[in-house]
C-alpha positions in Angstrom: -3.7 -65.0 -16.7 -6.7 -64.7 -14.0 -8.8 -61.9 -14.5 -8.1 -60.6 -10.8 -4.4 -60.1 -12.2 -5.4 -58.6 -15.3 -7.4 -56.2 -13.6 -4.1 -55.8 -10.6 -1.8 -55.3 -13.9 -4.0 -52.3 -15.9 -4.4 -50.4 -12.0 -0.7 -50.3 -11.7 0.4 -49.4 -15.8 -2.6 -46.7 -15.4 -1.3 -45.4 -12.0 2.0 -45.6 -13.3 0.8 -43.3 -16.4 -1.0 -40.5 -14.0 1.9 -40.6 -11.8 4.1 -39.7 -15.2 2.2 -37.2 -16.7 1.8 -35.5 -13.1 5.6 -35.1 -13.2 5.7 -34.3 -16.8 2.5 -31.7 -16.0 4.3 -30.1 -12.5 7.4 -29.9 -14.9 5.4 -27.8 -17.3 3.6 -25.8 -14.8 6.5 -25.0 -12.9 8.2 -24.3 -16.1 5.5 -22.0 -17.4 5.1 -19.7 -14.5 8.9 -19.1 -14.5 9.3 -15.3 -13.7 11.8 -13.4 -16.3 14.4 -11.3 -14.8 13.8 -7.7 -15.0 15.6 -5.2 -17.0 19.2 -4.6 -14.9 21.8 -2.2 -15.1 25.0 -4.4 -15.5 27.5 -1.8 -13.9 26.2 -3.0 -10.7 26.6 -6.6 -8.9 25.9 -8.0 -5.5 30.2 -8.9 -5.7 30.9 -4.9 -5.6 29.1 -4.1 -2.4 30.7 -4.5 1.0 29.4 -4.5 4.3 31.3 -2.5 7.1 30.8 -3.0 10.6 30.8 0.1 12.1 30.3 -1.1 15.5 27.7 -3.7 17.4 24.4 -3.6 15.3 25.9 -1.0 12.9 26.6 -1.5 9.4 27.4 0.7 6.3 27.7 0.1 2.8 29.1 3.5 1.1 26.4 6.3 1.9 23.9 3.6 3.1 23.4 1.9 7.0 21.6 0.4 8.3 21.4 0.6 12.9 20.0 -0.6 15.8 18.9 2.6 17.9 18.4 1.8 21.7 14.5 1.0 21.5 15.7 -2.2 19.5 14.5 -0.6 16.1 16.5 -0.8 13.1 16.8 2.4 11.4 17.9 2.3 7.8 19.0 4.7 5.2 19.1 3.9 1.2 19.6 6.1 -1.6 20.5 5.9 -5.4 19.3 4.0 -8.5 16.3 0.5 -8.1 18.7 -1.9 -8.6 21.7 -0.7 -6.8 19.3 0.1 -3.8 18.0 -3.3 -3.5 20.9 -4.9 -3.9 22.2 -2.7 -0.8 19.4 -3.4 0.8 19.9 -6.9 0.8 23.7 -6.7 1.6 22.9 -4.6 4.9 19.8 -6.5 6.4 20.6 -9.8 5.0 20.7 -11.4 7.9 16.9 -10.0 9.1 15.2 -10.7 5.9 16.6 -14.3 6.5 15.5 -14.4 9.8 11.7 -12.9 8.7 11.1 -15.7 6.0 12.1 -18.1 8.5 9.3 -16.8 11.1 7.2 -16.3 7.8 7.7 -20.3 6.6 7.3 -21.5 9.9 3.9 -20.0 10.3 2.7 -21.1 6.7 3.8 -24.8 8.0 1.9 -24.5 11.6 -0.9 -23.2 9.5 -0.8 -26.0 6.8 0.7 -28.4 8.5 0.4 -31.5 5.9 2.9 -31.6 3.3 0.4 -33.1 0.3 -1.8 -29.9 1.2 1.2 -27.4 1.4 2.6 -28.4 -1.8 -0.5 -28.3 -4.0 -0.9 -24.6 -1.8 2.0 -24.1 -3.4 1.5 -25.0 -6.8 -2.2 -22.9 -6.8 -0.2 -19.7 -5.2 2.3 -20.4 -8.1 0.0 -20.1 -10.8 -2.4 -17.8 -9.3 0.6 -15.4 -9.4 2.2 -16.2 -12.6 1.7 -13.0 -14.3 2.4 -10.7 -10.9 5.3 -9.3 -12.6 3.4 -8.1 -15.5 1.5 -5.7 -13.1 4.1 -4.3 -11.1 6.0 -1.4 -12.2 9.5 -2.1 -13.6 10.9 0.3 -11.1 9.6 -1.9 -8.1 10.5 -5.2 -10.0 14.4 -3.8 -10.2 14.8 -3.1 -7.1 13.0 -6.5 -5.5 15.4 -8.4 -7.8 18.2 -6.4 -6.1 16.9 -7.1 -2.6 16.4 -10.8 -3.4 20.0 -11.7 -4.4 20.8 -11.8 -0.4 18.0 -13.8 0.1 19.0 -17.4 1.7 19.1 -20.6 -0.8 18.0 -22.5 2.6 14.2 -22.2 0.8 15.2 -22.2 -2.9 12.9 -25.6 -2.8 9.9 -22.9 -2.7 10.8 -21.6 -5.6 13.7 -19.1 -6.7 14.6 -16.0 -4.8 13.4 -13.4 -7.1 10.2 -15.7 -7.4 9.7 -15.6 -3.4 10.8 -11.9 -2.5 7.7 -11.2 -5.1 4.9 -13.6 -3.1 6.4 -12.6 -0.3 5.2 -8.9 -1.5 1.5 -10.1 -2.8 1.1 -12.5 0.6 -0.4 -10.0 2.4 -3.1 -9.7 -0.4 -3.7 -13.2 -0.9 -4.3 -14.1 2.7 -6.8 -10.8 3.3 -8.8 -12.0 0.1 -9.1 -16.2 0.8 -9.4 -16.1 3.9 -9.7 -12.7 5.6 -6.7 -12.7 7.8 -6.6 -8.8 7.5 -9.7 -8.1 8.9 -8.8 -8.7 12.3 -8.7 -5.0 11.5 -6.8 -1.9 11.3 -8.0 1.3 12.6 -7.0 5.2 11.7 -8.1 8.8 12.1 -7.2 12.3 11.1 -8.3 15.6 12.6 -7.7 19.2 10.9 -8.4 22.7 12.0 -10.5 23.0 15.0 -10.3 19.3 15.9 -6.7 19.6 16.4 -4.4 20.8 18.9 -2.2 23.1 16.8 -4.8 23.5 14.2 -2.9 21.3 12.0 -3.1 18.3 10.2 -2.9 14.8 12.6 -3.3 11.2 11.3 -3.0 8.2 13.3 -3.2 4.3 12.9 -3.1 0.8 13.8 -1.6 -1.5 12.1 -3.2 -4.7 13.2 -1.2 -7.1 11.2 -0.3 -10.7 12.9 2.1 -13.6 11.4 3.2 -14.4 15.3 5.3 -13.1 17.7 8.2 -13.8 16.7 7.5 -12.4 13.0 6.8 -8.6 14.6 10.3 -9.1 16.7 12.4 -7.1 14.6 11.0 -3.6 12.8 12.3 -1.6 10.4 12.2 2.2 9.7 13.2 2.6 6.4 14.2 5.9 4.9 14.8 6.4 1.1 16.2 9.0 -1.0 15.4 7.3 -4.7 17.2 8.8 -7.8 13.6 9.6 -9.0 10.7 10.6 -6.9 10.6 11.6 -3.7 12.5 11.2 -0.4 10.1 9.0 1.8 10.1 7.0 5.5 8.3 3.6 6.2 7.8 1.7 9.1 7.4 -1.9 8.9 9.9 -5.3 8.8 13.0 -6.1 7.1 12.5 -7.4 2.9 9.5 -5.5 2.3 10.1 -2.9 -0.1 6.2 -1.7 -0.2 4.8 0.6 2.1 2.1 0.1 4.8 2.4 3.2 6.9 4.9 6.0 5.2 5.2 9.7 4.8 7.2 11.4 2.2 9.4 14.6 2.2 6.4 16.7 0.8 4.1 15.4 3.8 1.8 13.0 1.9 0.9 10.0 3.9 -0.3 6.7 3.5 -1.9 4.0 5.6 -3.6 0.8 4.4 -6.7 -0.8 5.5 -8.1 -3.9 4.8 -12.1 -4.2 3.3 -14.0 -7.1 2.5 -13.0 -8.5 -0.6 -14.6 -11.8 -3.1 -12.3 -14.3 -3.8 -9.6 -12.8 -6.8 -9.6 -14.6 -10.2 -5.7 -13.8 -10.5 -3.0 -11.3 -9.5 -2.6 -7.9 -9.7 -0.4 -4.9 -8.6 0.3 -5.8 -4.7 -1.2 -3.2 -2.6 1.7 -2.5 -0.3 3.5 -1.7 -3.8 0.6 0.7 -4.8 1.4 2.7 -1.4 5.1 3.0 -2.3 4.6 4.0 -5.6 2.2 6.9 -4.1 4.6 7.9 -1.6 7.3 8.1 -3.8 5.8 10.0 -6.4 2.7 12.2 -4.9 3.1 15.6 -3.4 -0.8 16.2 -3.5 -4.1 14.3 -3.3 -4.9 14.5 -6.9 -1.7 12.9 -7.7 -1.8 9.9 -5.2 -5.7 9.2 -6.7 -4.4 9.4 -10.4 -1.7 7.5 -9.7 -4.2 4.9 -8.0 -6.7 4.9 -10.8 -4.2 3.5 -12.9 -3.0 0.3 -11.0 -5.1 -3.1 -10.9 -5.8 -4.4 -7.5 -6.7 -7.6 -6.3 -7.9 -7.2 -2.9 -10.1 -4.4 -1.2 -8.2 -2.1 0.5 -9.0 1.7 2.3 -5.8 3.7 1.6 -6.0 6.9 3.7 -3.8 9.4 2.4 -3.0 13.1 4.5 -1.6 15.8 2.4 0.6 18.8 3.7 0.2 20.8 0.7 -3.6 20.0 0.6 -4.1 20.3 4.5 -6.4 17.7 4.6 -6.9 14.0 4.3 -9.0 11.7 2.1 -9.5 8.0 1.7 -8.9 6.6 -1.8 -11.3 3.3 -1.7 -10.3 0.6 -4.1 -11.4 -2.9 -5.4 -10.9 -5.2 -8.2 -13.6 -3.4 -10.4 -13.7 0.0 -9.6 -12.5 2.7 -7.4 -14.0 6.0 -5.4 -12.7 8.7 -3.4 -14.0 9.1 0.4 -13.6 12.8 1.7 -16.1 13.6 4.8 -16.0 17.1 4.3 -15.8 17.7 7.9 -12.3 18.1 10.1 -12.1 14.5 11.1 -11.7 11.6 9.1 -11.9 7.9 10.6 -11.3 4.4 8.5 -11.8 1.1 9.9 -13.0 -2.0 7.4 -15.4 -0.7 5.6 -15.9 1.6 2.6 -17.8 4.7 3.4 -18.0 6.6 -0.1 -21.1 6.2 -2.7 -19.3 3.8 -5.4 -19.6 1.1 -2.4 -22.8 2.1 -0.4 -24.9 -0.2 -1.8 -22.7 -3.3 -2.2 -23.8 -6.7 -0.9 -20.1 -7.0 -0.1 -19.8 -4.1 2.1 -23.2 -4.0 3.7 -22.6 -7.4 4.9 -19.4 -6.4 5.9 -20.6 -3.5 8.3 -23.5 -5.9 9.9 -21.5 -8.7 10.2 -17.8 -7.8 11.4 -16.5 -5.9 14.1 -15.9 -2.8 11.7 -18.5 -0.8 12.4 -18.3 -1.1 16.3 -14.7 -0.3 16.0 -15.4 2.8 14.0 -18.0 4.1 16.2 -16.0 3.6 19.4 -13.1 6.0 17.3 -15.8 8.5 17.0 -17.0 8.4 20.5 -13.1 8.6 21.6 -12.5 12.2 19.3 -15.5 13.6 20.4 -14.2 12.9 23.9 -11.0 14.0 23.5 -10.9 17.1 20.4 -8.8 19.0 20.2 -6.3 16.3 19.7 -2.5 16.2 20.4 -0.3 13.4 19.2 0.1 12.7 22.9 -4.0 12.3 22.9 -3.5 10.4 19.4 -1.9 7.7 21.0 -4.2 6.9 24.4 -7.1 6.6 21.4 -4.9 3.8 19.7 -4.1 2.2 22.8 -7.9 2.2 24.0 -9.0 -1.2 25.4 -12.5 -0.8 25.8 -15.6 -0.8 24.0 -18.4 1.6 23.3 -19.7 3.9 26.7 -16.3 2.1 27.9 -17.6 -0.8 28.4 -14.8 -3.4 29.4 -14.9 -6.5 26.7 -11.9 -8.5 28.0 -8.4 -8.3 26.6 -7.9 -9.1 22.8 -11.4 -8.7 21.7 -11.0 -7.3 18.1 -14.2 -4.5 18.6 -11.2 -2.7 20.4 -9.0 -0.3 19.2 -6.2 -1.8 20.8 -6.7 -5.5 19.9 -3.4 -6.3 21.8 -2.4 -7.9 18.0 -0.6 -4.8 16.4 2.5 -4.9 14.8 2.8 -1.4 15.5 1.1 2.2 15.1 2.1 5.6 14.1 1.5 9.2 14.1 1.9 11.8 11.5 2.1 15.7 11.5 2.2 16.2 7.8 2.8 20.0 8.0 5.9 19.5 10.6 6.9 16.4 8.4 6.9 14.7 11.9 6.7 11.1 12.0 5.9 8.8 15.6 6.7 5.0 15.6 5.3 2.7 18.2 8.3 0.2 20.0 6.8 -3.0 21.3 5.3 -4.2 22.6 2.1 -4.0 20.5 1.7 -0.4 20.6 1.8 0.2 24.2 5.9 1.6 24.3 7.5 4.9 24.0 6.6 6.9 20.7 9.4 7.9 19.1 9.8 10.7 16.6 11.2 11.6 13.8 11.8 15.0 12.0 11.2 14.2 8.0 12.7 17.7 7.1 16.0 17.5 8.9 16.6 13.5 7.4 15.4 15.2 3.6 16.1 18.5 3.8 19.0 19.5 5.6 22.3 18.0 3.5 24.9 19.5 5.6 23.5 17.8 9.3 20.5 15.5 8.6 19.6 14.0 11.8 18.2 10.5 11.3 17.9 9.2 15.1 14.9 9.8 16.9 14.4 13.0 18.7 14.4 12.9 22.4 11.9 15.9 23.4 9.2 14.0 20.5 9.1 10.6 22.9 5.5 9.9 23.9 5.9 7.8 27.1 4.7 4.0 26.8 1.0 3.0 28.1 1.3 2.2 32.4 -0.9 -0.8 31.3 2.5 -2.7 30.3 3.4 -2.7 33.9 0.1 -3.9 35.6 -0.7 -7.7 36.7 -3.6 -7.6 34.4 -1.1 -7.2 31.4 1.0 -9.9 32.6 -2.0 -12.4 33.0 -2.6 -11.0 29.1 0.4 -12.5 28.3 0.0 -15.6 30.0 -3.6 -16.3 28.4 -2.5 -15.4 25.0 0.5 -18.2 25.3 -1.9 -20.6 26.4 -4.5 -19.9 24.1 -1.7 -20.5 21.4 -0.7 -23.7 22.5 -4.5 -24.9 22.6 -5.0 -23.5 18.6 -1.6 -25.3 18.2 -2.5 -28.7 19.5 -5.9 -28.6 17.7 -4.4 -27.7 14.2 -1.1 -29.8 14.7 -2.5 -32.6 16.6 0.2 -32.0 19.4 -0.7 -33.4 23.1 -2.1 -30.9 25.4 -3.5 -31.4 28.2 -5.4 -28.6 30.8 -6.1 -30.1 34.1 -9.2 -28.2 35.8 -6.9 -26.2 38.0 -5.2 -24.8 34.9 -8.5 -24.3 33.4 -9.6 -22.3 36.0 -6.4 -20.1 35.9 -6.6 -19.8 32.3 -10.1 -18.4 33.0 -8.8 -16.2 35.6 -6.1 -14.6 33.2 -9.0 -12.9 30.9 -12.2 -14.4 32.9 -14.5 -10.9 31.2 -13.5 -12.1 27.9 -15.8 -14.1 25.1 -12.9 -15.7 23.4 -11.4 -17.2 26.5 -14.6 -19.3 26.7 -14.5 -20.2 22.9 -11.2 -21.6 23.4 -11.9 -23.7 26.1 -15.3 -25.2 24.2 -12.6 -25.3 21.1 -10.5 -27.2 23.6 -13.0 -29.2 24.7 -14.5 -30.2 21.5 -11.2 -31.5 20.1 -10.8 -33.6 23.2 -14.2 -34.8 22.4 -15.4 -33.7 25.8 -18.9 -32.5 24.5 -21.2 -31.4 27.2 -18.0 -29.2 28.5 -17.4 -27.5 25.0 -21.2 -26.9 24.8 -21.0 -25.5 28.4 -18.1 -23.0 27.5 -19.7 -22.2 23.8 -22.6 -21.1 25.6 -20.7 -19.0 28.1 -18.6 -17.0 25.6 -22.0 -16.0 24.3 -22.8 -14.2 27.4 -20.1 -11.9 27.0 -19.3 -9.5 23.9 -18.6 -11.4 21.2 -16.5 -9.2 18.2 -18.9 -9.7 15.3 -22.4 -11.6 13.9 -20.2 -14.0 11.3 -18.2 -15.4 14.5 -20.9 -15.6 16.8 -22.6 -18.2 14.2 -19.7 -19.9 12.5 -17.6 -20.2 15.0 -19.5 -20.6 18.6 -23.5 -21.1 17.6 -22.5 -24.0 14.7 -19.9 -25.7 17.1 -22.5 -25.9 19.6 -25.1 -27.6 17.0 -21.5 -29.5 16.0 -21.3 -31.1 19.9 -25.0 -31.5 20.0 -25.0 -33.5 17.2 -22.2 -35.8 18.7 -24.3 -36.3 21.7 -27.7 -37.0 19.8 -29.2 -33.8 21.5 -32.2 -32.3 19.7 
């Protein structure tokens, strides 16, 4: 046998052995991360719950129900033991949850189109979250297990249903920690006493979490009367048992604002489940702080807590390593995406976040608008959340993350904790009507609870949605998404010079317009054109130093190298 053949044979045997070892490793790996079923009450089973269609888009299981209101927002009421609640949740919202999972998986497939990369990403997440269940309270695990029974079998190749929904609860945290996706940042504030129009506590927030337009189509306000703890309401999407914006029957509120995180080394309690635990079991700020102290999280987050009994708001600032509480000691409190408490003021990560992101700019803009509008009514709070300009009312283009209203919000909310009033935004973004619910009626009036929104509380839609500028922005957003998709997925897409000029006219004062065109031409290897558009983008108000350096100036240098320009 020739030396060449011997080498080829050796390589084949080696590759075969490596392949066998890899398969064995994957089998062991998947087996090793298999999560145990949480303890469940055998008296409850999926088969015993039958959904009744009361009317179109209105379903009932026992005393629990799901219906769509006139604004297209789904309203759900749940009661009972944790596993029972979970099972009923899944039966009522089966199609909504399946739809959300389709949108979620499609978005992931767009972000990571390469199957090989996607496979190893799946393996990483499986390893990273392998002990996730050890950090989550048993009640939450049991409820999530109940919900998961109604999830689709379509994505079992990703993982078992229970394992998938647990990971979906941690998806916000992983995306936040690894890519700072959530730093397209949320903004929130509270006012009290002389700064509030009726002298009682008022809290407002934008939830700027974006997973694509389809993911935001079906929003859900959830009313829960648990077997233990307090009744509460939260606003998010179907399948999430955690909380991102909510208020309980005692007038305690919770909203989440992401902050800059270091890359974590392992999974802990997902932040939305910590917020849920606080909402269900805390009536005061001290009780909320006590719950937050005993849970480990793996991302940095600010939890703005409002309390009717304490008549004030504070911010719980939590990272994987430490926690502190920020109390402004004043009648206003502002929160964006950086920390303000003593424990974090000198942290290099927090200092970098303040200096290089858009967080401080939005923080200052919130305070500027509050100063102009004191004392604040709910309607004026909504006006602040909808504001699209920069500091000193400078118009900085639509969609700029320096704006409080970045035109990407999944939702916005207003709370009046003492009165137990809870307003939620309706589409698009936070521009539609804000509709109000009375939690006193829902949780305290046992004979005649009113679960639907109250017409007299409605705050009318932003007139902006009727303007040509809004219509142009929607066109701008679609073309921007097509350009990004073509770059990311290498799909064919071409802009003629005429359409390029039309695109510019849809949002001419925004740096994003020219940045996107720079990326488009760079991808087409039109480096001179790309440099022109990148340099043009720098003449407008760029959202952050980080973006200016890493996404614009860095790309200019890359294009210049291709053209051999010094």
